[in-house]
N, C-alpha and C positions, 0 to 999 in steps of 0.2 A: 602357586605353592604359597602358603601363608609365610611370612617371616616371623623370627624370633623376636620378641619384644624386649624381654628381660635377659640379662646376663646373670651368672652366679653373684657377680659383684653388686649388681643393682639389687638383688634380692637382699644380699647381706647388709647393704647400706641403706635400705628402705627404713624410714622412721615414721611412726604413726603418732597422730596427736592422743592425748591422754583425756579421758573423759571420768567423772566420778564413778560411774559404774562400767568400767571397761573390762577388757580381759587381762588375765594374769600375763603381766610382761614376761616372766620366766617360761611359762607355757608357749607362748607365741614365739619367743626366740628359739626354744629347742624346736618347735615344729620347723620353723623358718631354715635352722641349721640342716635337718633332715631333707627339707625341700633342696636345700643348696647342693648337698651331696648328691641326691638322685639327678639333679639338674646337671652338675659336672659330669656325673657317669653316662647321663644319656647326650651330652654334647662330645664327649670322649668317644662314645660309640658310633654317633653319627660321623665324627671325623674319621675315624677307622674305616668304616663302611664305604665313605666316599673315596677315600685312598685305594681301598680293595677294588673297586668300581673302576677307577682311573687306571690301576695296574693291569686290570684284566682287560680293559678295553685297548690299552697299550699292546699287550701281549697279543690280542687277537689281531691288531692291525700289522704286527710283525710277523705273524704267523702266516706262512703261504698257505693259499687255499687250495686243496686237492680234491679231485672227484675220483672217487673209486672207480677201478675200471669195470668191475662186476658188482652188482648189487648185492651178492651174498659173500662178498670177500671180508675176512675177519681182520680187525685192526688189532695189533698187539700192542699193550703199553705196559708200563713197568708194574701197574697195580694188576694187571690180569693175568691169571695163571691158566696155562692151556693144559687140557687133557691130552691124553695120546690120541683120543678120537678127532681133536681139533687138528692135531699135527697131521694125522692121515689123511683129513680132507684137504688141507693145504698143499700137502706133498701130491695128492691125487691131481689137484688143479694145476699146479706146477708142472708136472709130467705132462699133461695134456697140452700147455702152452708150449713146452720146449719140444716134445716129441709128437704134437699132435697127429699129423698124418700117420706116422709109423704106427702108432698106438691103435688108430682106428682100422688100419690096414691088417694089423695082426689079429684084431677081434674078429674079423670076417672070415678067418680061415678055421 
């Protein structure tokens, strides 16, 4: 991974030699001011994303790893809205687990 060579302060403090037929100092300064703003925004974004990655890795390491008992089990989270059909499917699976043999015996009759 390439390292960052210049900081916003380095760009701000950069001084260029003057020539007879050079660029307009005001235009160069204005452009460099915009570059500094973009650079600071970029650096803040990188810092924020690195912190988010660290937080997510920490959260993942603290979260116990669970293996679903059934491949078709439904995980309910706060952001998931369940329909009546989903609830009936879960209830059916629960009844089969709790009353398994009794339900199978009653279906044979």
